[in-house]
C-alpha positions in Angstrom: -30.4 193.7 -40.1 -27.2 191.2 -40.2 -24.7 191.0 -37.5 -21.4 189.6 -37.9 -19.4 189.5 -34.3 -16.7 186.9 -33.1 -15.6 187.8 -29.7 -13.0 184.9 -28.7 -10.3 184.1 -26.0 -7.4 181.9 -26.4 -4.0 181.0 -26.5 -2.2 182.0 -30.2 -1.3 178.3 -31.1 0.9 179.1 -33.8 3.8 181.5 -35.2 2.6 184.8 -36.2 3.2 184.9 -40.0 3.6 188.2 -41.3 2.9 188.9 -45.1 2.2 191.6 -47.8 -0.8 191.5 -50.2 -0.3 192.1 -54.0 -1.5 195.6 -52.9 1.2 196.4 -50.4 -1.2 195.8 -47.2 0.6 194.1 -44.7 -1.3 191.2 -43.0 -0.6 188.8 -40.2 -2.0 185.0 -39.9 -2.0 182.7 -37.1 -4.1 180.1 -35.5 -6.0 180.6 -32.2 -6.4 177.6 -29.5 -9.8 178.1 -28.0 -11.7 175.3 -25.7 -15.4 174.2 -26.0 -17.4 172.0 -24.0 -17.7 168.7 -25.2 -21.2 166.9 -24.2 -21.0 164.0 -26.8 -17.6 162.5 -25.5 -16.1 161.4 -22.3 -13.8 164.6 -22.5 -15.0 167.4 -20.8 -13.2 170.1 -22.9 -11.9 170.0 -26.8 -9.7 172.5 -28.3 -10.7 174.1 -31.6 -8.2 176.0 -33.8 -9.5 179.2 -35.4 -7.6 180.7 -38.4 -7.3 184.5 -37.5 -6.3 187.5 -40.1 -5.2 191.0 -39.2 -4.5 193.5 -41.4 -2.2 196.9 -41.2 -1.6 198.2 -37.6 -3.3 195.2 -36.1 -0.9 192.9 -38.0 2.2 195.0 -37.0 0.7 195.3 -33.5 0.6 191.5 -33.4 4.0 190.8 -34.7 5.8 193.1 -32.5 4.2 192.4 -29.2 2.7 188.8 -29.2 4.2 185.3 -29.5 3.3 181.7 -29.5 1.5 180.6 -26.1 0.3 184.0 -25.1 -3.3 184.6 -24.1 -5.2 187.0 -25.9 -8.9 188.2 -26.7 -10.0 189.0 -30.1 -12.8 190.9 -31.4 -13.7 190.5 -35.2 -15.9 189.2 -37.8 -16.4 185.8 -40.0 -15.2 186.0 -43.5 -15.6 182.9 -45.7 -13.5 182.2 -49.2 -13.4 179.7 -51.7 -10.6 179.1 -54.3 -9.7 176.4 -56.5 -6.5 174.4 -55.7 -4.1 173.2 -58.4 -5.8 169.8 -58.4 -9.0 171.7 -59.0 -10.5 170.9 -56.0 -12.7 173.6 -54.6 -11.2 174.5 -51.0 -13.2 176.6 -48.6 -12.1 178.5 -45.5 -13.5 180.6 -42.6 -11.3 183.2 -40.8 -11.8 185.6 -38.3 -10.8 189.0 -39.4 -9.9 190.8 -36.4 -10.9 194.3 -35.2 -9.5 194.5 -31.8 -6.4 192.5 -30.1 -6.0 192.4 -26.0 -3.2 190.6 -24.0 -5.2 188.9 -21.0 -1.7 188.3 -19.4 0.5 190.6 -17.6 3.4 192.1 -19.3 6.2 190.1 -17.3 4.3 186.4 -18.2 4.3 187.5 -22.1 7.8 188.7 -22.0 9.5 185.7 -20.3 7.4 183.3 -22.6 8.9 185.4 -25.5 12.6 185.3 -24.1 12.0 181.4 -23.8 10.7 180.8 -27.3 13.7 182.7 -28.5 16.1 181.0 -26.3 14.6 177.4 -28.0 14.7 178.6 -31.6 18.1 179.9 -31.1 19.1 176.3 -29.6 17.2 174.7 -32.6 19.4 176.4 -35.0 22.7 176.1 -33.3 22.1 172.2 -33.3 20.9 172.2 -36.7 24.1 174.1 -37.9 26.2 171.8 -36.0 25.2 168.7 -37.4 25.4 169.9 -41.3 28.7 171.1 -40.4 29.7 168.1 -39.3 28.2 165.9 -41.9 29.5 168.4 -44.7 33.1 168.9 -43.0 35.4 166.5 -45.0 37.8 166.3 -42.4 34.8 164.5 -40.3 34.0 162.1 -43.3 35.0 158.6 -42.2 35.3 157.3 -45.9 38.0 159.7 -46.7 40.5 158.9 -44.2 44.2 159.2 -45.5 46.7 157.0 -43.8 
């Protein structure tokens, strides 16, 4: 008998990226930050970033209700894969394919973090657009002043 079961608790460490397979199946990818004891160094804990993949309803659920920074638990299984890169190198990866997701924080904390992240992202977009508008605006080009 074989057993392939993973249970992890950690924080979503990256944006949740939604995608669709060639077969039309929706999936989501993100990294989960988890800590573990480190006995070989002066640090007490080390953070590992685990690649997580969710399919179908789990992917939709994740993208709607979770954000970077949220504390969650996931239950799933390990899946390893290999592919050949454009350079001809063989690349191996291990992902956790999740079956269950659960928030470990109150809804108020999760919503407050989501609102903060949205505001920060909007501010970044505004700053970037403003800089681009200034650079690309001919009226503000000091080299083309008319006297």
